[in-house]
N, C-alpha and C positions, 0 to 999 in steps of 0.2 A: 517264591515269596510266601510269607505267612498266609496271605489271603488265598493264594493258589492251593496251598496245602490244606487249608481249612475247607475250601470248596471241594477238593478231591475226597475229603473225608466225610462229605455230606452235610457240612454246617452251612448256615446262612452267612452271607458276607455283605458288607456295606462300606462305602467310602463317602465321607462328608467333609467339605472344605468351604472356605470363603474365597478361595482363589478359583481360577479356571480348574475344572475337574481334570484337565489334561496337564496341569502344572506339575512340577517336579515331585513333590511329596505324594500327592494322591496317585500320580501315574506310577510311582515306584511300587505300589501295591499290586498293580494288575497288568502292567505293560513292560515290554522289553524293547529297547531301541538304542541306536548308536548315539543319539544326541537329544537332549531334553527339548530342544526347540522344534522337533518334528511333531508338533501337536496334532496336526491332521491325521498322521499315521497312528499316533497314540489313541486318538478318539476312535479310529476304526477297530482297534484291538478290543474295545468294550462291547461291540455290537454282535450278539450271537448270530451265527450263520452268515455273516457278511464277509466280504473280502477283507483279509487282514485280521480277522478275529483271533484273539489269543485262545486257542482251544483248551488251554489249561484251566480256563474259567468255566469249563463244561457248558452249562446252560446260561452263564452270565452272572455278573455281580447283581445281587438282589436289590440293593438300595444305592442309588447314586444321586447325591445332592451337591450342588455347587454352581459355579459360573462356567463360562467358556462355550456358550451356545454357538459362537461363530465357527468353531472347529467341527461342528456337526451339520452345518448347513452349507449349501453351494453358494458361490458368489452371486448367482442370479437371485438368490433368496436373502441376500444381505450377509451371507457368511463368508468364510475364507477358504472353502473347499474348491479347488480348481478341477476336481474330478467329476463334478456335477452331482455327487451323491447327496441324498437327504438322509442322514443318519438318524434324525429324529423319527422320520417315517419308518425307517428300518427297525428302530427300537419298538415302535408300536406294533409292527408286523410280528415281532418276536414275542409279543405279549406283555410289554411294559405299559404301565400307566405313565403319562407324561405331564409334567408341570412346568410352566414357564413364568408363573406369577404367584403371588401370595394367595390369591383366591383359588388358583389351581391346587396349590400346596395344601390348603385347608380342606380340600375334598378328599385327600388321600387318607385312607383308614387302615387300621391294622390288618384288615382282610385283603388289602392289596397284595397281590402275589409278588410282583416286581415293579419297582418305580424308578424313574429317572426325573430329576428336577434340575433344570438349567435356568437360573434366575437372572442371568445377565449375559450380554454378548461376550464380555471379557470377564475380568474379576468382579466379584460382588462388591458392593460399596463398602467403604469403611463404616464401622458401626456408628460413628458420629454423623456420617452423611446419609445413612440408610433410611429410606422411607419404609416404615413398618407395614404400610398398606401395599407395598410392591415387592419387598424382599423379606423372607423369613429371617429371623436371627439365627446365629449358630446354635444357641440353646434349643430353639424350636426345631431346627433340622435334626439335631441330635436326638431329641425326644421322639420325634416322628420316626426316625430310623430305628430306634429301639422298639417302638410299638410294632412296626412291621416285622422286624427280625425276630422279636420274641414270640411271634405266632408260629415260627418254625421250631418245632418242639425239641430238636436235637441241641440247639444252641447256635451261637453265631460269633463272628469276628467283625468288629467295627473299628475303622480308623477315622478319627475326627481331627481335623487340622484347623487351628486358628491362623490361617496362612497370611493374613494381611498385616499381622503384627510386624513381620519381617519387612514388608513393603514400606510401612510407615517409618521404620527405623532406617532403612536405606535413604529415605527422604529427610531424615532427622526431624520429623514432625512428632515430637514426643507425646503430645496430647492424644493424637490419633493412635499412636502405638499403645499407650497405656489404656485407652478406652477399648481397643480391640483385645488387649490382654484381659481386661475385666469381662468382656463378652465371652472369651474363652473360659474364664473361671466360671461364668454362669453355665456354660455348656457342661463343664465337669460336674457341677452341682446337679444339673438336670439328669445327667447319666447316673450319678450316685443315688439320687432320690428314686428314680424309676427302677433301677436294678435292685435296690433294697426291697422294693415291693415285689418284684418278680422272684427274687432270690434272697429272702431275709437273711441278713448276716453275711451275704456274699459268699456263701459256702461253696458255690460252684462258679464263681465269677472272679475274674482278675481285671482290675483297671490299672493301667500304667500311663503316667503322664511324664513327658519329657520334651526336649527340644533337639533339633539337629545341629544347632550352633548358637553362639551368642552374637552380640554386636558390640560396638565400641562405646555405648552409652556409659557415662560416668556420673557420679553424684559428687558435686563439689562440697567440701567438708565443713564440719562444725556449724551446720545450719541450725537455727532455732527450730524446734518441732513445729510443724506447720498445721497440724490438724488435718481432718479429712478434706480431700479435694472436692469442691462442689462448684456450682455456677457462681456462687458468691465468694468463694475462697480458692485461689489458685493452688494452694497446698504445695505439694512437691513440684508442681509445674511453675512455681513462682520464683522470685529472687531469693538469694541467700540472705537471711537475716541473722544478725548476731544473736547467739543464744543467751546472752546476758542482757543486752540493751534492747534487742528487738529491732534495731535500726538496720537498714540495708548495709551489707558489707561491701567494701570498695576494693577495686583492684589497684595496681600501682599507678594507674593514670587517673584515679579518682572516680571511676565509673562502677556502678553496681553490676552484678553478674548473676546468672540464673543457677538454680540448684542443679539442673540437668544440663549436661554438655555432652559432646561427642569427641572421641579421639581423632576422628576424621569426618569430613562431610562438606556440604556445599557452602555453609555460612561461615566463612573465615574472613571477617572484615579487616581491611588494611588498617583502619583506625576504629577503635571501639568507641561507641557512643553510649549515652545514658539510657539504660533500658528501664522499662516499667513492668510491674506485675501484669497489667492489662496486655501489654505487648507480648510478653513471653508465654502467657497463658492461652493466647489465641490458637485455634486449631490449625491455622495455616502457617504458624511461626516455625521457622527452622532453627533449632537450637544451635548455638555457636560451636564450632569445631576447632581443634588444634591444627590439623593438617587439611589444607584445601583440597577438595575433590570436585568433580563435575556434579551437576544437579542430579540427585538420586543416586549418587555414587558412593555413599558411605559403605564401608566394607563390613564383613563379618569379623568377629574377634576370635581369639583363641582360648578364652577362659572356659573352664569346666561349666557345664550346664546342669540344671536341676533334673533329678529323676525321682519320682515318687510312685508308690504302688499301694493298692488297697485290695483286700480280698484274698482268695485262695492262691497261694504262691507268692504273696507280696513280701514275705520275709526273705526271699532270695535277693531282693533289690536293696542292697545295703552297702554303705561305704562308697569308695571310688571305683568305677569300673570303666572299661573301654566301651565305646558305643556299640561295637559289634557284638558284645555279650548280651545285649538286650534281646536280640532275635532268639538266641538259644534259650534264655530264661523263660520267655513267653512260650516258646515251643514246648519246653519241658513241662510247664504248668498245664498246658493243654493236654499233654500226653501224646503228642504226635511223634 
């Protein structure tokens, strides 16, 4: 993996996510396993000198922030490990500072050599549900990771995932999905701002932003411009309003419908009823879908996804490309 190659070359490395740190995307940077659900075994690959450690990580990933504490603790300690191991304790023995809460997180400084933060037993909370006194935001975790890694003079590789966007889309809860997308955007801004201070003009820095897939979210057409979404204005999360009259547009049964819908998902009513802006704006509302699926069973889509880049090597990221090309372009920019 890119992370393994960077580690072998002597660079700092970090993984930040709002999912369990053992979930698919973060695990793909540091682990090798036959099935993504083997999260206890994935967790063991992170712990230096422990049984199952991925030796390609040499002395271990330098910064690890996310959820998934249950896969690092034995069942007797409230975790899901049946082997009795306390991987948190093993991390500490290996020289890591450990954070389980926002207050622990705030104590981490740039001088911390290696850090692991596991802020929830499973996934971290959706940003709309997050208690800022208990869990750091994705932007805060990103900034802290950069602070720690920047102290390693050679440079670093950092993977940051806004992983709960995907989960909210599977649930067809559009408000949660868009709020977590905004939180991811905040993390990107935090990274750009910090790195421009560390490396003015990003002459030695490459930032790449992309996604591994899309979903079946659709925007129902010809809606009046909504203005910015706020607590007082549902914005794009509201009903479709006629762009001339401003009144709610109606379907063939005479009922209004929301701007956002899904190609498939759990809310496929047999008979449509009159919806309101208040109803469809609620964070627990599941937007309507064309094809009925089980709860949480909305699928990924097949549409091309965004990729953007900034800094040294960014000009290579242009036009339409296969997803497998991204690895090579980043590797080339690094000079590996």
